[in-house]
N, C-alpha and C positions, 0 to 999 in steps of 0.2 A: 591589548586584551581582546579575547574573542567577542564578536558582536552577538553571536547566537550560541546558546548552549542547549543541552537536552531538556525536555520537559518531563520525561519518565526515566526511571532507572532501567538498566538492562535487566531483562528477565521475562517470565511468562505472565500474561494477563488474561483475564476473562472479561468479556464485554459484548458489545453489539457493533455491527457494521452500520455506519451512517449513510447519508445520501451520497450516492456515487455520481461523480460528475466528470466532465472533460474540460480541458483548457487548452487553448492554442497560444503559442508564443513563438517569437522569432529566435532562431538559433544563431550561433556565432557566424555560420556560413550564409546567413540571411535567408535561409529556408524557413518556412513555417512548420513547426512541429506541434503535433497534437498529443496530449498526455491524458491518460485516464487516472483519476484519483479515487482511491478507496479508503475512506476514513474508518479507523478502528477506535472505538470509544471504550476505554477501560471503565468497569463498574466502580473501581476504587479511586479513580482520579477524575479531575474536572476538565481534562484535555483529551484530544484525540491525536493519534499518530496516523499519518496518511501514507499508504502504499501508492507510489507514483511510478508509472511506466509509460513509455512512448508507444503510440499505435501508428500504423497497423501492427497487428500481432502476427508473429510467425510461429511455427511449431517448435523452433529451437531457441526462442528468446526467453529471457528472465520472467516476463509476465505470463507467458503460457505455462511455464513450469510452476509458477506461483499459483495460478488458477487450478492447475491439475491437482496440486496438493490441497488447496483450499476446498475444492469440490469433491475430493476423493476420486478423481478421474474426470476426464472431459467427456460429456455425453456425445454420442455419435451424431445426434441431430443438432448439436450446438448448444449454446447457453445464452441466457439474457442476464447481463450483469445486474440489472435493476432488481431481479429476484433475490439478490443477496442482501439488499437493504433490510435492516432491522433483524437480520439473522444473528443469533448468538454465536460467538466465536471465541476460540482460544488463540492467542497470538503471542509471538516472541519478538521483543523489542531489543535491537542492538544499537550501538552508537557508531556513527560514521563521522570521521574527522576530515574536513576538506583542507585544501591548500592554504586557506586564509585563517586556519585555526578555529573555525567554527565547528560546533558539534551538532549533528543532526540525529534525531530519532528515526529509526528505520525498522519497518516490519520485515523481519527476515523470513518468517513462515507463519502460517495460520491454518486453522481448521474450523469449519463451521459446523454448527449443530442444528439440524432441521427440527 
């Protein structure tokens, strides 16, 4: 049986962005990888779904595309992720199944409300 299952059903949620943080971990090739974690807390649920992506960020990667949609465009002078904390947001949760049969909640897309 799966060790992990989803916390939220698939669908659209409204809530707030929590405290954004980074974590470093050792990858399978023994290199250190740094990830940025953006938690989305649904108003109707007691849990958060975390958007996770590796950094550094390039203009053609998943994280850059996600931020572009979240912000409604990337400002020419850059952006500070910490400014997203406590912003209200609409976000879409999907389920991802891994090779071990575990089910993960994943934020597929999101839009913030200033």
